[in-house]
Backbone bond lengths (Angstrom), bond angles and torsions (degrees), N, CA, C in turn:
res aa  C-N    CA-C-N  psi(-1)  N-CA   C-N-CA  omega(-1)  CA-C   N-CA-C  phi
1 M - - - 1.474 - - 1.568 110.73 -
2 A 1.301 114.82 134.63 1.462 127.61 -174.63 1.537 108.70 -68.28
3 A 1.286 117.88 132.18 1.470 117.97 176.19 1.499 115.43 -57.88
4 P 1.322 123.32 142.37 1.427 117.16 -179.72 1.568 111.94 -70.96
5 S 1.334 113.15 142.46 1.472 121.93 -176.28 1.521 111.62 -86.30
6 D 1.252 118.45 159.07 1.496 120.66 171.14 1.517 110.74 -65.01
7 P 1.428 115.22 146.04 1.383 115.44 177.07 1.496 113.46 -60.71
8 P 1.371 121.85 151.30 1.393 122.87 175.23 1.580 113.47 -65.62
9 P 1.293 118.04 155.32 1.453 116.84 178.53 1.554 109.56 -64.04
10 E 1.372 109.15 148.27 1.467 113.08 179.27 1.548 107.47 -74.32
11 S 1.481 108.95 145.61 1.501 115.68 178.67 1.521 104.25 -159.56
12 G 1.402 110.81 -170.62 1.403 116.80 -175.95 1.545 112.99 84.73
13 T 1.357 109.26 -170.68 1.433 117.64 -169.89 1.551 117.08 -67.03
14 A 1.455 115.29 -26.89 1.380 119.13 -179.79 1.627 113.15 -86.28
15 A 1.385 108.90 -9.60 1.456 112.74 -170.89 1.537 111.84 -60.24
16 S 1.429 121.11 -39.35 1.291 120.84 -174.29 1.589 111.78 -68.45
17 D 1.316 115.81 -34.02 1.444 116.62 172.95 1.477 113.90 -68.07
18 A 1.264 114.93 -37.98 1.497 120.74 177.12 1.507 112.07 -60.78
19 L 1.269 115.17 -38.22 1.484 125.61 -175.72 1.676 107.65 -69.71
20 I 1.259 114.08 -48.76 1.454 122.05 177.03 1.504 110.21 -54.30
21 T 1.319 118.31 -51.08 1.394 131.76 169.80 1.526 111.24 -43.01
22 A 1.219 110.47 -60.15 1.585 118.52 -174.32 1.540 108.29 -64.51
23 L 1.300 116.03 -38.33 1.510 121.46 176.56 1.528 109.53 -58.56
24 A 1.405 110.91 -51.14 1.541 116.82 -172.82 1.625 108.75 -64.00
25 A 1.407 121.25 -32.31 1.416 125.12 176.77 1.587 105.48 -60.12
26 E 1.279 119.39 -29.79 1.554 117.34 177.44 1.404 115.74 -98.46
27 A 1.378 116.88 14.97 1.492 122.01 -175.08 1.483 115.81 57.11
28 L 1.328 114.09 34.46 1.462 127.58 173.69 1.529 113.55 -110.76
29 V 1.392 116.83 152.38 1.430 122.87 -178.31 1.434 109.67 -130.60
30 P 1.308 121.52 153.65 1.488 131.37 168.55 1.529 109.53 -75.56
31 L 1.336 123.58 112.64 1.412 126.75 -172.96 1.524 110.08 -79.28
32 G 1.365 110.40 -42.22 1.493 120.66 -172.63 1.622 110.23 178.63
33 S 1.327 110.21 159.82 1.380 117.39 -176.48 1.558 109.10 -118.78
34 A 1.275 118.03 119.12 1.456 118.99 179.10 1.507 112.26 -106.54
35 P 1.328 114.98 162.68 1.424 116.20 -178.76 1.666 108.90 -69.81
36 P 1.283 114.51 150.42 1.503 118.10 -174.24 1.639 109.69 -56.49
37 D 1.247 115.70 133.91 1.542 119.75 174.00 1.541 107.23 -96.00
38 P 1.295 113.17 113.80 1.545 117.27 -178.99 1.577 108.14 -54.49
39 A 1.270 121.14 -34.76 1.461 113.92 -178.05 1.457 120.16 -71.95
40 F 1.345 115.16 -9.59 1.446 120.80 177.59 1.495 116.41 -129.74
41 C 1.386 118.56 -13.77 1.442 119.89 -174.83 1.519 109.28 -105.17
42 P 1.236 114.88 131.40 1.534 117.28 178.21 1.559 112.43 -70.60
43 A 1.304 119.13 159.66 1.419 125.91 -179.62 1.517 110.33 -55.67
44 G 1.351 111.36 137.59 1.552 116.38 -175.66 1.577 114.64 90.29
45 T 1.244 117.87 3.35 1.495 127.40 175.61 1.509 102.79 -67.61
46 R 1.373 117.53 131.14 1.427 121.40 172.92 1.521 114.35 -114.21
47 A 1.360 115.08 -19.02 1.472 122.01 177.57 1.503 109.20 -147.34
48 L 1.246 113.71 151.14 1.502 120.11 166.26 1.535 107.00 -124.66
49 L 1.365 109.08 109.68 1.393 118.72 -172.60 1.581 116.19 -99.54
50 L 1.231 117.06 118.39 1.537 121.31 179.39 1.504 109.37 -87.73
51 I 1.372 112.82 136.04 1.502 122.26 -166.27 1.422 109.27 -120.26
52 G 1.345 120.84 128.02 1.368 126.77 172.77 1.597 116.48 -130.62
53 T 1.231 120.47 -168.08 1.485 120.86 -167.15 1.555 108.17 -108.63
54 E 1.348 114.61 152.78 1.484 112.16 171.49 1.608 111.10 -70.96
55 G 1.367 106.11 167.90 1.399 115.23 175.81 1.599 115.23 -76.88
56 G 1.168 119.70 172.21 1.463 116.81 174.92 1.486 116.74 80.27
57 A 1.250 118.83 -155.29 1.448 124.79 -175.70 1.470 115.94 -95.85
58 A 1.287 119.63 -11.21 1.529 121.57 -174.40 1.463 114.45 -58.44
59 W 1.309 117.69 -50.38 1.472 118.28 -170.17 1.561 104.26 -70.90
60 W 1.293 116.43 -52.02 1.522 121.99 -178.46 1.539 113.10 -50.25
61 D 1.371 114.37 -45.52 1.452 114.23 179.75 1.498 110.37 -66.14
62 R 1.284 117.28 -33.01 1.538 123.13 -178.71 1.541 105.89 -65.92
63 L 1.385 115.05 -49.66 1.528 119.15 179.87 1.429 113.21 -54.52
64 T 1.360 113.36 -49.12 1.471 117.31 -170.19 1.550 114.10 -74.45
65 A 1.350 114.12 -16.26 1.462 118.81 175.50 1.646 112.35 -89.69
66 S 1.367 114.84 -4.16 1.427 125.48 -169.81 1.475 107.06 -76.60
67 P 1.414 122.36 151.83 1.424 126.21 168.34 1.453 114.54 -51.48
68 E 1.334 115.42 -41.95 1.496 118.36 178.98 1.470 117.78 -57.31
69 W 1.394 114.81 -33.42 1.435 120.63 -179.33 1.595 106.37 -83.57
70 Q 1.292 113.24 -40.34 1.521 117.81 -175.40 1.415 113.67 -64.37
71 N 1.321 120.97 -37.21 1.418 121.35 -164.01 1.560 113.70 -82.31
72 G 1.413 116.11 -1.30 1.428 123.48 175.21 1.518 116.13 69.35
73 A 1.335 120.81 11.06 1.398 123.25 177.63 1.537 112.35 -76.66
74 P 1.210 121.77 156.32 1.569 121.37 -178.27 1.509 113.23 -62.32
75 D 1.265 114.94 154.50 1.489 126.06 174.40 1.556 112.96 51.00
76 P 1.352 113.07 63.68 1.491 121.46 -179.37 1.612 111.74 -65.00
77 L 1.310 115.23 -35.00 1.479 118.92 -177.86 1.525 109.68 -69.19
78 D 1.300 115.52 -47.24 1.534 118.38 179.02 1.561 110.03 -61.12
79 R 1.339 114.47 -46.71 1.510 114.93 -178.23 1.535 111.07 -65.47
80 W 1.311 118.93 -39.37 1.334 119.60 176.63 1.663 114.47 -58.86
81 S 1.401 108.31 -43.19 1.491 112.99 -179.71 1.436 109.28 -66.64
82 K 1.314 120.82 -37.61 1.440 118.68 -179.33 1.534 115.98 -66.90
83 R 1.309 108.85 -34.04 1.525 114.25 176.62 1.559 111.56 -68.30
84 I 1.250 117.48 -44.75 1.436 122.02 -172.25 1.562 111.14 -77.94
85 L 1.325 112.65 -46.96 1.490 116.14 -179.08 1.570 112.70 -74.66
86 G 1.275 111.47 -30.70 1.482 114.47 -178.70 1.600 108.76 -68.84
87 G 1.435 113.81 -36.73 1.431 121.19 173.70 1.425 113.77 -55.80
88 L 1.379 112.78 -46.99 1.512 124.79 -179.26 1.533 113.28 -66.10
89 A 1.386 113.34 -33.77 1.405 112.95 -179.70 1.441 114.16 -72.26
90 A 1.422 112.74 -36.09 1.497 119.11 175.45 1.593 112.08 -69.61
91 R 1.260 117.49 -33.90 1.523 118.90 -179.89 1.489 106.58 -70.52
92 F 1.343 125.87 -34.86 1.461 126.26 -168.31 1.530 111.83 -108.06
93 G 1.337 115.41 9.07 1.483 118.19 174.28 1.578 111.85 78.11
94 G 1.181 122.54 22.45 1.413 121.90 179.17 1.493 115.05 -118.31
95 T 1.355 121.66 -161.56 1.365 129.10 178.64 1.544 108.35 -130.79
96 A 1.331 115.67 156.23 1.448 118.60 -176.39 1.631 105.91 -117.22
97 H 1.313 110.75 145.20 1.551 121.68 174.32 1.545 109.15 -127.36
98 Y 1.253 116.44 152.41 1.427 124.57 -173.25 1.600 111.20 -135.58
99 P 1.304 115.27 145.78 1.483 117.83 179.43 1.536 105.13 -60.86
100 S 1.193 125.33 -29.63 1.506 127.06 -175.48 1.469 114.83 -79.50
101 D 1.367 115.71 -7.21 1.591 120.84 -178.36 1.461 107.02 -71.91
102 G 1.346 115.42 158.66 1.448 115.96 171.65 1.645 112.33 132.21
103 P 1.137 115.54 167.93 1.506 129.71 -12.82 1.529 108.87 -73.29
104 P 1.397 118.47 156.35 1.481 120.36 -8.50 1.536 114.38 -70.33
105 W 1.213 116.79 151.95 1.471 123.65 -171.53 1.652 106.73 -93.68
106 P 1.353 109.50 125.06 1.522 112.82 -179.67 1.478 112.11 -55.24
107 P 1.256 121.62 133.92 1.495 120.03 -176.64 1.514 111.77 -86.72
108 F 1.355 119.57 69.95 1.368 123.34 -175.27 1.491 117.93 -64.99
109 Q 1.418 116.62 -17.04 1.420 114.92 176.03 1.616 107.15 -84.12
110 R 1.183 116.33 -29.52 1.509 115.41 177.93 1.558 109.84 -71.68
111 W 1.352 111.36 -40.58 1.578 116.72 -178.54 1.690 104.53 -66.10
112 A 1.317 114.04 -37.40 1.428 114.84 -175.47 1.621 108.57 -68.22
113 L 1.169 117.05 -44.01 1.616 119.17 179.90 1.558 111.17 -63.15
114 A 1.318 115.88 -20.02 1.539 119.32 -172.79 1.574 102.74 -91.93
115 T 1.355 129.13 -1.92 1.484 123.16 -179.75 1.435 112.30 -85.71
116 G 1.228 123.26 -25.84 1.514 123.80 179.13 1.467 106.25 87.54
117 R 1.382 118.26 12.27 1.443 119.78 179.45 1.581 108.93 -124.50
118 I 1.325 120.36 -5.40 1.372 128.64 -173.09 1.437 107.09 -132.83
119 W 1.380 115.67 138.43 1.584 118.06 -175.29 1.595 104.51 -143.61
120 E 1.289 114.60 173.72 1.384 120.64 169.32 1.508 110.52 -85.88
121 S 1.467 118.41 133.32 1.351 122.02 -176.45 1.553 110.88 -84.92
122 P 1.329 115.67 176.73 1.409 117.55 176.66 1.589 114.85 -62.65
123 V 1.340 116.26 -20.13 1.478 121.00 176.25 1.599 108.98 -102.64
124 R 1.213 114.53 15.39 1.572 119.06 174.23 1.597 114.78 78.67
125 L 1.266 116.62 -11.57 1.463 120.74 172.88 1.459 105.53 -71.76
126 L 1.344 118.74 154.47 1.418 127.37 175.89 1.434 108.67 -76.04
127 I 1.348 115.72 139.16 1.473 123.31 -177.73 1.520 104.03 -124.63
128 H 1.392 115.00 135.02 1.376 121.20 173.50 1.548 114.21 -102.16
129 S 1.305 120.03 157.21 1.387 121.17 -173.23 1.552 114.84 -67.08
130 E 1.346 116.84 -20.58 1.504 122.23 -175.72 1.504 104.94 -126.73
131 A 1.298 123.62 -38.61 1.441 122.73 -173.50 1.534 108.90 -83.78
132 G 1.257 123.09 -12.97 1.327 126.52 -167.82 1.598 121.88 52.89
133 L 1.315 115.16 -128.42 1.413 114.91 179.51 1.539 112.48 -86.56
134 W 1.372 112.25 -0.56 1.553 114.56 177.76 1.560 109.88 -88.90
135 L 1.332 116.68 17.58 1.464 124.56 177.94 1.598 107.52 -60.78
136 A 1.267 109.94 129.77 1.518 122.39 177.46 1.489 111.09 -147.94
137 F 1.330 116.56 139.81 1.444 115.16 -178.97 1.557 111.01 -103.09
138 R 1.320 116.13 130.08 1.480 116.18 170.90 1.457 111.55 -87.47
139 G 1.354 115.38 -22.89 1.426 118.19 -177.72 1.624 111.61 172.37
140 A 1.275 114.52 -174.66 1.495 121.25 165.87 1.372 112.57 -140.56
141 L 1.405 118.96 150.17 1.412 129.73 173.23 1.498 117.64 -112.51
142 T 1.252 118.65 126.90 1.499 116.97 165.18 1.490 108.29 -86.14
143 L 1.385 110.20 143.35 1.417 117.46 -170.60 1.467 110.41 -132.03
144 P 1.374 120.11 144.38 1.361 120.99 176.49 1.552 114.27 -91.46
145 F 1.225 116.42 20.45 1.460 125.28 179.15 1.527 105.41 -146.28
146 E 1.341 113.82 152.64 1.509 118.84 179.09 1.485 107.75 -79.60
147 L 1.301 113.13 150.72 1.532 119.89 176.36 1.655 106.85 -132.89
148 P 1.305 115.58 89.92 1.469 119.65 -167.43 1.663 104.19 -74.15
149 L 1.245 119.75 141.88 1.446 117.53 176.14 1.568 106.61 -124.65
150 P 1.255 122.61 152.04 1.382 125.15 177.00 1.535 116.27 -53.52
151 V 1.393 113.05 138.92 1.407 120.54 179.13 1.567 112.12 -62.49
152 A 1.148 123.18 137.63 1.426 128.83 -173.05 1.617 110.18 -128.96
153 E 1.355 116.60 153.75 1.377 120.73 174.29 1.511 112.14 -113.19
154 R 1.349 115.75 144.67 1.512 117.27 176.67 1.402 112.25 -53.42
155 P 1.341 127.78 119.54 1.328 130.41 -179.83 1.611 116.83 -66.19
156 C 1.336 112.23 -25.06 1.374 112.29 177.84 1.530 117.57 -73.73
157 D 1.296 117.58 -13.79 1.420 124.65 175.19 1.559 110.81 -63.20
158 N 1.277 115.45 -36.65 1.548 120.04 -176.77 1.533 110.80 -105.40
159 C 1.355 118.66 16.78 1.511 120.74 179.36 1.584 103.79 -103.36
160 T 1.152 114.07 108.97 1.545 120.30 -177.33 1.453 104.54 -83.68
161 A 1.305 124.48 -41.05 1.532 118.66 -177.14 1.508 117.50 -67.38
162 K 1.432 113.55 -38.70 1.388 119.29 -173.67 1.595 118.23 46.77
163 P 1.386 109.88 57.58 1.428 111.56 -172.71 1.527 112.28 -67.79
164 C 1.358 117.29 -15.39 1.454 117.35 175.18 1.557 113.98 -55.26
165 L 1.401 116.55 -31.51 1.485 116.17 -176.28 1.534 113.97 -73.40
166 T 1.314 116.98 -10.62 1.520 115.70 -176.75 1.557 111.06 -128.27
167 A 1.384 113.91 7.45 1.513 112.81 -176.54 1.479 112.77 -79.80
168 C 1.253 122.95 -24.12 1.530 122.17 -174.66 1.448 105.53 -73.89
169 P 1.353 117.79 125.96 1.375 115.55 179.28 1.576 118.50 -69.52
170 V 1.309 116.84 -10.65 1.437 122.11 178.39 1.474 113.08 -124.66
171 A 1.398 113.57 16.20 1.516 121.03 173.87 1.480 108.59 55.05
172 A 1.385 117.25 37.56 1.439 114.82 173.66 1.422 117.35 -77.71
173 L 1.220 117.74 -17.50 1.518 128.27 175.26 1.407 114.86 -116.35
174 T 1.348 120.70 99.91 1.448 124.26 -177.45 1.637 109.56 -129.62
175 A 1.390 111.94 -167.49 1.389 115.50 178.50 1.596 106.69 -79.05
176 A 1.346 120.42 -10.96 1.398 124.16 177.63 1.589 113.57 -86.15
177 G 1.387 112.05 -4.00 1.444 114.36 -178.80 1.561 115.01 113.88
178 Y 1.343 115.31 -170.36 1.421 117.80 -174.71 1.556 114.15 -103.39
179 D 1.271 116.95 125.92 1.436 125.01 179.53 1.596 106.67 -95.25
180 A 1.238 111.57 85.34 1.496 117.53 -177.73 1.543 117.81 -58.32
181 P 1.322 116.37 -39.91 1.503 118.38 173.71 1.458 116.58 -65.52
182 A 1.316 122.14 -34.67 1.500 128.24 178.50 1.572 106.77 -68.61
183 C 1.283 113.56 -39.22 1.525 119.97 -174.11 1.541 107.46 -68.09
184 H 1.280 114.38 -48.46 1.439 116.13 -171.94 1.559 110.15 -76.21
185 A 1.431 115.98 -31.10 1.424 117.98 171.30 1.394 113.12 -59.09
186 F 1.336 118.90 -40.36 1.506 118.09 175.25 1.323 114.51 -68.54
187 L 1.363 120.25 -36.99 1.509 116.45 178.75 1.438 112.91 -72.70
188 D 1.222 124.12 -8.90 1.396 130.35 169.59 1.550 114.13 -79.68
189 S 1.349 118.32 -16.30 1.522 124.73 -179.79 1.375 109.03 -93.90
190 P 1.326 119.77 163.39 1.344 126.81 177.18 1.524 112.40 -60.12
191 A 1.310 119.67 -33.96 1.382 122.76 178.14 1.604 113.84 -66.04
192 G 1.203 109.84 -17.63 1.461 114.87 -177.04 1.510 115.13 -81.38
193 D 1.381 114.89 -3.46 1.531 121.70 -175.05 1.562 107.72 -56.85
194 D 1.322 115.35 -41.79 1.476 120.69 -169.60 1.537 108.96 -61.21
195 C 1.317 117.78 -44.57 1.488 120.15 176.36 1.417 110.10 -64.48
196 L 1.406 121.50 -43.95 1.381 124.84 -174.52 1.435 117.04 -62.54
197 T 1.434 112.56 -33.02 1.511 119.72 177.69 1.508 116.18 -94.49
198 Q 1.335 120.09 -26.72 1.339 125.73 -176.03 1.405 115.92 -105.59
199 G 1.405 117.68 -22.16 1.429 118.87 -175.91 1.554 108.62 114.84
200 C 1.335 114.96 160.08 1.554 117.87 176.53 1.542 112.87 -51.69
201 A 1.303 115.99 131.74 1.509 118.78 -179.11 1.488 110.09 -69.82
202 V 1.282 120.13 -24.22 1.500 116.26 177.40 1.411 111.32 -74.51
203 R 1.350 116.69 -39.71 1.445 118.73 -180.00 1.539 110.76 -64.23
204 R 1.344 115.92 -40.02 1.504 122.20 176.96 1.576 110.82 -64.24
205 A 1.321 116.88 -32.29 1.409 118.86 -173.09 1.488 114.91 -69.06
206 C 1.463 119.01 -26.54 1.324 122.50 -174.26 1.473 113.49 -70.82
207 P 1.367 121.16 122.51 1.403 128.66 -176.29 1.584 110.05 -52.58
208 V 1.308 120.08 -37.62 1.456 122.50 -175.50 1.460 107.39 -73.06
209 S 1.301 119.94 -29.88 1.471 123.20 -178.31 1.597 111.81 -65.46
210 E 1.255 117.99 -18.90 1.500 118.20 -172.60 1.456 110.30 -61.50
211 S 1.368 121.56 -31.76 1.496 127.53 -179.81 1.450 117.02 -64.62
212 H 1.493 113.07 -19.84 1.408 120.91 -179.49 1.538 110.37 -126.87
213 A 1.271 114.08 36.70 1.549 122.39 179.54 1.384 107.49 -57.78
214 R 1.289 116.97 143.31 1.511 123.04 -179.57 1.506 110.43 -98.77
215 L 1.393 109.12 155.13 1.486 111.85 172.80 1.570 111.93 -75.11
216 P 1.294 118.22 147.12 1.591 117.04 -177.11 1.453 111.09 -49.16
217 A 1.382 118.88 -37.36 1.450 119.03 -172.28 1.535 108.51 -71.38
218 Q 1.309 116.69 -34.46 1.512 117.89 176.52 1.520 108.27 -66.29
219 S 1.312 119.18 -49.31 1.485 122.99 178.39 1.541 109.89 -56.69
220 A 1.238 120.24 -46.86 1.442 122.52 178.57 1.434 112.63 -58.88
221 Y 1.363 116.31 -41.96 1.499 113.71 -179.41 1.491 112.74 -68.20
222 H 1.374 115.26 -45.61 1.535 117.95 -179.15 1.509 109.46 -59.86
223 M 1.270 122.48 -42.93 1.367 127.90 173.20 1.530 116.67 -55.72
224 S 1.343 114.67 -40.75 1.425 123.30 -179.53 1.620 107.79 -67.79
225 R 1.300 114.24 -26.06 1.573 116.60 179.02 1.607 102.57 -87.96
226 F 1.195 120.00 -36.90 1.472 117.65 178.00 1.596 116.80 -68.60
227 H 1.436 108.37 -39.17 1.478 111.61 178.87 1.552 105.88 -136.36
228 P 1.411 114.00 87.72 1.466 121.85 -178.91 1.534 114.07 -56.89
């Protein structure tokens, strides 16, 4: 008797709903769908889906309970992302790409701007229609089926106060771009403790970001990777 084969990858009209459900089970969300990039997408790709995390505690609690976090090995976020998104890619007949891949480095910023749901903000950081300035990519999936997402409007166009422009205590993030030395010098000072423990003041100031506010522990971890 022949050995049973693996089930075929999911596809068809129900596949997009099944994928969104599978992402939600891991506290992940589809951030936007970009046109296939021939340099990174295999033949037959119909969508390039950028994946991020839910707001609130759900994803962080899931990550910190994972074997990748618990075993103490380096880069737990990247290893968790590759296990979860790699499994979903196999299930749905696609491939997975990660910001940590390279060279060549996947052009996540270019892909993001092509989704119609992510834009450049007044401080030049990318802003998402729902996640605001807390936008972060866990990876991207190439898919053999389309995954349409609701049309969105750039939130900055209706934001009159634009608190992001004045939130940085040392004006390291402005319309002119990012002054990395000023930012890191501030984080080295006692006054920088608020950003180190609570997260970037500019990202927190964005009204859209409130729906994806991070736990202090999550912000502190990310800031410790950004500014060791």
